[in-house]
N, C-alpha and C positions, 0 to 999 in steps of 0.2 A: 815315361817322361813326356813324350809327345802328346799322349792322350790327356795327361794332366794339364798341359798348356792349353790344349783345345777346350778342355772342360772349364778352365779359368776364363778363357776368351768368351765362351758361351755364357758364363755367369755374368761377365762384364756387359755383354750385349743385352742380356735380359734386364740388368740393372739400368743400363742406358735407356732402354725402352720404357721402363717404369718411370724413370726420372723425367723423360720427355713428355710422357702422358700426364704425369702429375703436375709438371710445370705448366703445361697447356691449360689444364683445368684450373689451377691456381691463378693463372694470369687472367682467364676469363672471369673468375669470381671477383677479382680485384679491379677489373676494368673501370667500374664506376668511381671508385676512390681515386684511381690514377687520373681519371678525367678531372676530378675535383682538385687533386694535387696540382695538376697542370694549370687549371684556371686560377687557383689561388696564387701560385708562385709566378705565373706570367704577370699578374697584376702587381705583385710585390717587387718584381725585378725591373719595373719601368720607372721613368722619371729621373734617371741619372744622366750625367753627361755621357755622350756617345763613347768617349774613350775610356769610360769607367764601367759601362754596362756588363761587358763580358767578364771583367775582373770580379764584379759583384756576384754575378751568377756562379763563377768558379768558387768563390768563398762560400756561397750557400750550398753548392754541390759538395764541398768538403765537409761542411757541417752535417749534411744529409748522410754522408758515408759514416761519419762518427756516430750519428744517431743509430744507424743500422748496426754498427759494431757493438753498441750497447744493447739494443733490443733483441737481436738475433740469438745470442747465447742464453739470455734470460728466458726467451720463449722456448728454446729447445729444452732447457732444464725443466721448465714447467710442464712441457708436453711429456717428458720422461717420468717425472716423479708425481706430478699433480695435474693430469690432463683435464680434470673436472673444472679447473680454473679458467681454461680457455674460453668456454661459452660465457662465463661471467664477465671476463675482460671484454669480450666481443660486445656484450649487451651494454656495458658502460661506455665503450667506445662508440657504439651505435647511438646512444643517448646524446653523447657529445656532438656527433655529426648532425643529429636532428636539431639540437640547440643552435648550432652554427648556421644551419640552413634557415631556421625560423628567424634568427636574428638578422640575417641578410635580407629576408623578405620584409621584416619590420623596418629596417633601415631604408629600404627602397621606398616604401609607402609613406614613411614619416619624413623622408628627405632630410635625414640627419646630416649635419655639416661635419666634415672631417678635416683636420689639418692637412694641408697639401705640402708634402716634403719637397715637391717640385718647385714651389714658390720660394721656399727657404733656400734651395740650392742656387737659384738664379742670382741672388744678391748676398753672397756669403764668401767668407775666406776659405782657404784650403782646409783649415782645421775644422771649420763648420761642415764642409762637405764630407770629410772623413768621419765626423761625429754622426751625421745623419745616416751615412752609409752603414756604420757599425750598428746603429739602432735598427735600421731596416733589415740588415742581415740577421741580427739577433732575433727579431720578430719572425722572420721567414724560417729560421732554423727551428724555433720553438713550434711553429705551426707544422713544419715538416716532421718534427718528432712525434706529435700527436697523430698525424696521418700515417706516419711510418709504423706506429704501433698497430694501427688498424689494418694496414696492408699486410704486415708480417703475420699478425694473428689470424686474419682472414685467410691468407694463403696457407698457413700452417693448419688451420681448421679443415681445409679441404683434403689434406693428405694424412690426417691422424690415423687412418686405417692402414697406412703404408709402413714399412720398416723404418727405423730411426734414421738410417743412412739416406734413404730416399727423401724423408721429411727435411733433413738438414740441407741436402743439395738443392732440392726443388725450391724450398723457401728462400734460400740464399740467392738463387738465380733470379727469382721474382723480385727480391729486394734490390738487387743490383740493376735489373732492368728498369725498375721504378725510378731509381736515382738518375741513371744516365739517360734513359729514355725521356723522362719528364724534363730534366734540365737541358737536355740537348734540344728538345723542341722549343723550350722557353728561349734559349739562345737564338734560335732561328726567328722566333716571333719578334723579339726586341730589335732584331737587325733588319726587319722588313723595310723600315723607313730608310735605312742606308742604301738598300737596293733601289728605292725610289729616287734618292739623291743621285745615285750613280747613273740611272737612266736619264734623269734630267740633264746631267752633264753631257750625255751622249745625244742630246737634242730629242729625246723621246719624252717630251714634257707630259703629255696626257697620261701615258703609262706610268711615268714616275710619280705623278701626283696621286694616281690610283693607289699605288703601294704605300705612299706616305699616309694617305687617309685610311688605308686598310687596317693598320696596326691597332689604333685605339678601338675601332669597331670590332676587330677580332678579339681583343681582350675583353670587351664588354659581352660579346657572345659567349666566350669561354666562362665568364663569371656567371652568366645565367644558366648555362649548361652545368657548370660545377655545382650550383645551388640545387638544381633538380637532381643531380647525381647524388649529392649528400643525402637528400631526403629519401630517394629510392633505396640507396644502400642501407641507410639507417633503418628504414621500415622493413627491408628484407632481412636484416640481422635480427630484429625483434621477432619477426614472423618465423624465422628458422630456429630460434633458440628459446622462445617462450611458447609453450604449448597453448596457453590461453588465447594468444593473439590470433591463432588460426580460426577460433570460433567467432571472431569479429569480422571475418571476411564476408563480403557480399557475393554470393554465388553467381549473380547475374553479370558481374563485370570481371575483366581479366585480372589475373593474379598481380601483375605489375601495377595496375591501378589501385588494387586493394592495398598493396604495400606503400604506394605513394600517399594514399589517404591516411592510413594509419601513421605513417611517418610524419605527415604534416600536422595531424592532431596532437600526437605525442610531442613533437618538436615545440609547438606553441605552449603546451602544458609545462614542459621543462623550462622554456623561456619565461613563462609567467612566474613559476616558482623561484627561479634564479633572480628575476627582477624584484620580487617581493623580498627575498633575502638581502639583496643589495640595499634596498630602501631601509630595511630594518637595521642593517649594519650602519648606515649613515646616521640614522636617528640615535643609535647608541653612541656613535662617535661624537 
């Protein structure tokens, strides 16, 4: 009896070690997308009245958890009955990330004008505020859904050689870390200006003004880093899942730079094709 208990504990310890190692590897592989997820959602969660910011972030967090609840079981079923679909989903997800990255670069250089929800919120009724909030929350949750697919599939793809139990636990841990880690940091970022106001009240004006000015700059930096991360992750996904892409590498430069160049080129190709399709659709309409 005692030997059976010790054997069970030994098995559990081995399982825990496998899960810890698999989770660590999966987290490292998804770090780029997590950085993009953070940058995108930090940008989307700003522009609200201060007393609404944390409530909005919590609503987006709940939407993210619902996304994971949908994506995780579907991913596990596919990995069990049709693991060959995982690389295909990864490639399509990678192409989407590259499209998003190329579109952000195009918007930056073309200086496209975007409607500012912040301006709408300044002169609006309470109903208008709630309407704008719902729209921004919905947009953020949709973006999170797409990024969540990529995070889950990429995390799952790193542990496909492990037993199903390890796959499920490791991928679920990464998914939960992605949600609470990303939105926890977002909550801290959008409250940086509050820290500044607090310091000003304590007569530490220069330090307070520093934190107030820091938030928009930090979000801008995160946006740039997120765009680079999308292109790197997308290029890496293509190079790891399409054999032909490896032949395009330039041996004289580092692998990461090869992946970035390939991601950039493919991203603008996808952007060009989609823009042509949109123009064609408008003409038909």
